[in-house]
C-alpha positions in Angstrom: -56.6 54.1 22.0 -60.3 54.9 23.3 -60.5 52.2 25.8 -56.7 53.8 27.4 -58.5 56.7 27.5 -61.2 56.2 29.2 -59.1 54.2 31.5 -56.8 57.0 32.2 -59.6 59.2 32.7 -61.6 56.7 35.3 -58.2 56.4 37.1 -57.8 60.2 37.7 -61.5 60.4 39.0 -60.9 57.4 41.5 -57.7 59.3 42.6 -59.7 62.6 42.7 -62.3 60.9 45.2 -59.9 59.0 47.5 -58.0 62.3 47.8 -60.8 64.8 48.5 -62.2 61.9 51.6 -58.7 62.0 53.1 -58.7 65.9 52.5 -55.0 66.1 50.8 -54.8 68.1 47.9 -54.7 67.3 44.4 -51.5 68.6 43.8 -49.8 66.7 46.6 -49.7 63.7 45.0 -50.1 64.3 41.2 -47.0 65.8 39.3 -48.8 69.8 39.6 -47.0 72.5 41.4 -49.3 73.5 44.4 -49.6 77.3 45.3 -50.7 79.3 48.4 -51.1 82.9 48.2 -50.7 85.3 51.2 -52.8 88.8 49.8 -50.7 90.2 47.3 -47.6 90.5 49.6 -46.3 86.2 49.6 -46.8 83.5 47.7 -45.5 79.5 48.0 -44.8 77.3 45.7 -44.4 73.6 46.0 -43.5 71.5 42.8 -40.7 74.2 41.4 -38.0 72.7 39.2 -35.7 75.7 38.4 -35.4 79.5 38.3 -35.5 81.1 35.1 -35.7 85.0 35.9 -35.2 86.8 39.4 -35.1 90.7 39.8 -36.8 93.4 41.5 -39.8 92.9 39.1 -40.0 89.7 37.7 -39.5 86.1 39.2 -39.9 83.2 36.5 -40.2 79.7 37.9 -40.4 76.6 36.1 -42.8 74.3 37.9 -42.5 71.1 35.4 -45.9 71.3 33.2 -45.8 75.3 32.8 -43.2 78.4 33.5 -45.2 80.8 36.1 -44.3 84.2 36.3 -44.6 87.0 39.2 -44.7 90.3 38.6 -44.5 93.4 41.2 -41.9 95.7 42.6 -39.6 94.6 45.1 -39.5 91.0 44.7 -37.8 88.5 46.7 -37.1 84.8 47.2 -37.6 84.2 51.1 -36.7 80.8 51.5 -35.6 78.1 49.0 -35.4 74.3 49.2 -34.8 71.5 46.3 -38.5 71.6 45.6 -40.1 74.7 46.8 -39.8 78.3 47.3 -41.5 81.7 48.7 -42.1 85.1 46.8 -42.6 87.8 48.6 -42.6 91.4 47.9 -45.4 93.3 46.3 -47.1 91.0 43.8 -49.2 92.9 40.8 -50.0 89.8 38.7 -48.8 86.2 38.3 -49.0 84.6 34.3 -48.7 81.2 33.6 -47.3 79.8 30.2 -48.0 76.4 29.3 
């Protein structure tokens, strides 16, 4: 079992090295969500699985490995595709629940 864990760690390190040299964000290849923020007014999320809660004060999404909550005022979903979305409004906090 220990050998498998070492091999997985080595493979992960190699992947990060290759992605870094190709200037590709780590989240673009892995199963992780990728967030890009524009001040506290807009967040783009790639890797969204579903919307769990949606109103003016909170937007909660499932990103597979975690639940992410955006809290604030006048929140809305500006753009929605099958695996990404854009949250806009006055974002006061972001919570990550694993």
